[in-house]
N, C-alpha and C positions, 0 to 999 in steps of 0.2 A: 469426614463423606463431604463431598462435592454438593451444591445443589443442583436441584431437577433442572431450572433455567438453565443453567452453565453446561451440564449434563445433553440437554435437549440442543440446544445451539451449539454445542461441539460434535454430539452423530450428525446432525443434520446437515454437516457439510459436504460426506458424501454425496447424499441424493443430491442436493443442490448442485455441486459440481456435474453430473451427469446428466441431470437436466438443462441446464449449462451448453453441454456438447452436443443434446439435440436438438436444443434452438438454435446451435451454430450452424448442426447441418442442415435444416430447416431454412435458414438462410441463405446458405450456397445453392439446394435446390430449387430457391426462388429465383437469386439472381440467376441460374442457368435456364429455368423458364421462361425469363421475360428476356432473353435473350442478350443481359449484360455481363459481357464475358469480360471486360476490362475492371469493374466491379467485382465480379468472381473471383478476378485473379487477387485484385487486390485483398479481397477478403482470406482467399487463400494464404495467402501470404502472411497474414497476421495469424493466422492459429496455427500452421505451422511453425512459424518462429517463432511464435510466443512457447509454445507446445516444448519445442528443443531446448527453447530459454531455462523455460521449470526445471526440466528432468536435468540441465548441465548444472544446475543448481543445486539440487537436491542429489543427485550424485556425489558432487563436489565434499559435498557437506556429510555425506555417508564417510566418506575417504577419510575426511580432516579428524573424525572421530574413531578412524582405524574400526571401521565396521561392528560395531560395539552396538550391537542388535539388543533392545528393550525390551520388547514383546515377543509374546510366541510368532505373532503374524509376521514378524520382520526376521525370525528367527527361521523359519519355515520356508521363506522367500530367500534368505540370503544365498543359496548356490547360486538361482538362477537371476540374483540384483543386476549384474551388469545386462544381462540379457534383454529385463523387465523396461531397464532406460532406456535400453537401444529402441526398443519396438514403443517406444512411448507409455509405459505403464507403470513405471514407478511411482508414480505421484500415487499411486493406487495405494500402495503399501504403504504410506506415511497414512493417505485417511483410515486404513485400516486399523494401522495401529494407534493411530488417536481414538479411533472409534473402541477398539479394544480396553482401552485403560480408562477411558473417562466412563463405559458401562461398568466398567469392573468398581471404578472409586466412587459411584453412586451409589450401586446396589450394598456396598459394604462399607465399613469403616476402613481407613488406610491409614498409613502410618507419613509422615513428612517426607520420607524420601519418595515413597511414592507418590505422593502429591507433586512435589517435585517431576517425577518423572513425565506426570499426564503434564502439567506447563509446561517442559523443555521439547516434549513432542509438538505440543497445541501451538507453540511460539514459532517453530520451525517450521510447520505449515501455513501460520499463518502470516509469514514473509512470504511464504513461496504464491500464496494466494494474491496477494500483494502486486509482486512481478505480474502475474497473470493479468492481475485487472487492468495494468496499467502496461503491458503490452500487448494485451489485446482486447478484450474491454471497452477499454476509453478510445483507442483507434475505432474499433468496429461501431461506437455509436456515430464517432464523426462521420464516418464514412457511408453509414447509413441516413442519417439526416441532409449529408450534402445530398445523397442520392433524391431525397424526395424534394428537398429545397428549387433542385434540378426540374424536377420533373414536375412541381405545381401540385404537388398531391399533397399538403402537410394537413391531414385532417384530424379534426379532435383525435379521434382512436391514436392515430400516427403520434400525434401530440403526448396523448396521455402514456404511450408506449414508451416514447423516449423521455419520458419525467420518469417512469420507473425504472428504464436503463440506469439513468443519471441517480437514482437512488441507492440502485442495489450496486456502484461505485462507491457512493458516499457511505452507506454501509458496512462495505468491507472495510473503508478505512476505518470508522468508528470501529469496529467489533476486534483490528487489530490492534487499535489504541487499548480497549478493555482487554484483552489477551495480556498485553504488555504490562499492563497494573497489574492484573493476577500473577504473574509471574514473578514478579519485582516483590523481595521479602521486605514486611514492615508498610507495603502497600494501605494508602488508606481506599477505600472502596468508592467507586464511584456512584453516584446513584441515579438513576433513569432521568431523574430532569437534567443532569448535566451531560450524559449522554446523549440527551436529545437535543440539549445545545447546542451539543460539540457537533449531531449528525447534521443540524441545520446548517449550521455555516460552512461547514466542508459542502455542501449539496449545494448551496449559493457561489463559492466559489469555483468547484466543479464546472456546476451547469453554465454557467456563464464563460470559461475559459474552454470548455467542449463547443458551446453555439458560437463563439465565436470565431475556431477553428472550421467549424461549418458552413458556415455564413461565407468566409474568405475561400473555403473550396469550392463551393459552388456556382460562383463566380469567377476564379481563378484556377480551376482544379490541375495545369499544369503547374502552377508555385507553389504549390503547399509540400509539395516534398521538398523545393528548396529551402523554405520556409522552415522545415522539422529539420531537415540536414546542418544546415546554418546554426538553429537553437540548440540542439542535440549537440555540436559540437564545443559550441558555447559551456553550456551544462557540464561538459566531460571534461573543458578546461578547468574548471574551478570544482568540481570534485576531484582532480588530479593537485590543484591548489591546494586542498585542503587540507592535501595529505590523508586523505581517508586510510584505516586501518582496521579493514573488518574480516576480510577471507586471510587465509594460511597459507595462499601461496603468490608471487606475484603476477600469473595470470589471470587467476580467481579475482585477485585484487583490482586487474585492470576490467575484465568482464561488470565487478559487482559498478567501477564507477562508470561505465559504460550505460550498468541498467538503472544506474541513480539519474543521467542524463536524461534517461526517457521517462522516469517519471517527476522530473521537476520541470518535464514539459508542458505535465499538466498538473502538478501538484508541487506542493511543498512539502520533503522529506527529510528531517536533519539525520546527519550523518555523522558530526563529530561531535565530542564531546568540547564545554566553552561555552564564554557569551557566542548565544544564539542568535540574542534580540536583532541585534544590524544585519546581519545575512537575512534572516529572514522581511524584516523593512526592506533591504535590497533587492531580494528575490519577489516581494509582491508590487512594489512597487516598477520593477521591470514586466513583468506580468500584466499589470494593469496599461500600463505604456502601450504594452504589443495588442494586447485588447482594443483598446482604442484606435490602433493603426488597423488592425485587421478589418474591425468593422467597418473604417472608415473609405477603407477601399472597397470595403463591397457596399458600400451608399453610396460611392462616386460611379462603380460600375452598373448599380440597379439603375440609377440617374439617367443612365443616355442608352444603357444596351442590357436591357433586365435578360436572362437565360428563359425563366419558360412560364413565369407569369409577374404581372404587372404588380406594383407598388408606387402607390404614390410619392413625392418627394418627401412627404410631412410624416408617412407609416414607416417607410423606412429613417429617416431620422429618428421617429420611437423605438422603433427596434432599436437602433444603433443605440442610445440613449438607453434603454433598457437593461443591455446588455453588460454594457459600462457600468449602471448604476448598479447593477444587480451583486458584480466583483465587489463592487466598492461596499454592498450592503455586508455582505458577508468579512468582510474585512474589521467594518465595526463591530457586527455579532461575534466576530474572532475575539476583540478585545473584550467584550461584555463578559466572553465565558471566563479567558483568564482571569478577570477581574473579580467576577462573581460566581462563578458556577463551576470550578477548575480547585478537586482537592487540592488542599497546600499541604506540601512534606517541604522539612528542611534535610538537607543530605542525611544528617545523622538517623532522622524517622526514615528516609526512606532505604536506607540498606539495616533499620532495625537496630542499630547496635546505641551503646550509651555515647557519651561526648568523649570521656576518657580512652575507650577502647577504639573509638574509630581515630583520635588524635592516635594515639598509640601505632596503628594500623598505617596511617599515610608515612608517618616517619620512620618508617621500619623498614630495612633494604629489602628489594624483588629477590623474590627466589625462583629457581631454575624453573618450575612449573608453571610461571606466571603466566605464559601465554601471549606475553603482550599487555595484558590489559592492566588499569589502574592497582595501585596495592592493595588500596581498601577494601578492594571486591573479594578480596582473599578470605577473608572474616567469614568465620562460620554463624553466622545474624540469627537473631531471635525473633520467632513468630510470635504473634499476639498469644497464643497460649503456652508459651515457653520452649515450644520445644525446635529441637538444632538444627536447623537445614543443610544440605552440605555446601562447600564454597563452590562457589563460580566458575570451573575449571575450566568451562567450555565459553572458548574466545567472542565467539558470537553473541551467547549471551551477558556475557562484560560489557562490550561494547554497546552493547542495545541499552543495558541498564545506565550505563554512562551515556548513551544519547538522551534515552529520557530521562534523569536528571535536567541534564543542561537544555533541554526544551522546555519543562514546567518550571525550571527557575526563572527564566526567561520569558514566558508563555509564548515560547514557540512548539508547536505540536511536533511530534516523531514524526 
């Protein structure tokens, strides 16, 4: 039986998703009433584009799994599944399926296969939330904050609202991390303190990055799009260079690499197994330099042609330094987290096996149904209770498990 906390966090996903949609509609209506049609257009592009992207991933994953439905909700929706995704409602099927399995597991004892079903469904949905967060929520915060800075109407309430939105993005990253840990066999539980520290350093990094982009967009609105496209193309190139192997089709893999480029524009996300520390260091050094330049250009523009309100050179310099220092502080806290608070696991413990079994699996030849994942992830590992869990036949689960171990071992988050 799952804990009541896990059940509550899982079942709250659909109501929060609906609340987010209502807030998006209110934001669009507010832009329309104010006559900010350009901002309204950008917001609608973000909302519609993000929805289409998430629905496309959901449909592709169903097709990769040969439309094998694991819940009654999915079975009942199967005849019209294509139509539901076409009208942007397919994600609700996944939300309802996760709620069904979560409530069932919380209300009654279930075997290990039922627990795996809950975790697999929740992992897919959590991944979709990450995609939605960085394709809609994060860009939307940049847009809202840039508009407020241009108008000079950055009041305490608006600041609190922005902090709340940034916290929601950091919370999504934290819950994804916890979800992936709960999915992995033989995992070591992450304490509340560990999750709190993880959330804090993610909040610092995300806040500094998003605020820097908003500052730049408020004084150079025509160049923020150029900055995004150039950065996105660079990140897409590195995703291709890393030779990602997450999707089951060529077109799907290129879509994934394009999505990774979008996520990397805001935050680090590990996409391949192997040594990740050097990649993470290179990424954060580049983003720190980019933040420094973006804030420097904002300071230069504010010095001679402020958009809607004036700041002294000293005040502008303080803002510039605070944003850069915020990102640097996040990096320091990140190091502290992986040194002192991150649950330590070696590869044998991570996969829930013993050393001999693990060695045998690594040396054995791959089977035809390995789906491209590493051989060692085929073994039926053991949970702490001794119950056998099924092999990770789903390619997405294998790759996420590989990437998670690589990130944990090197101190680079997923």
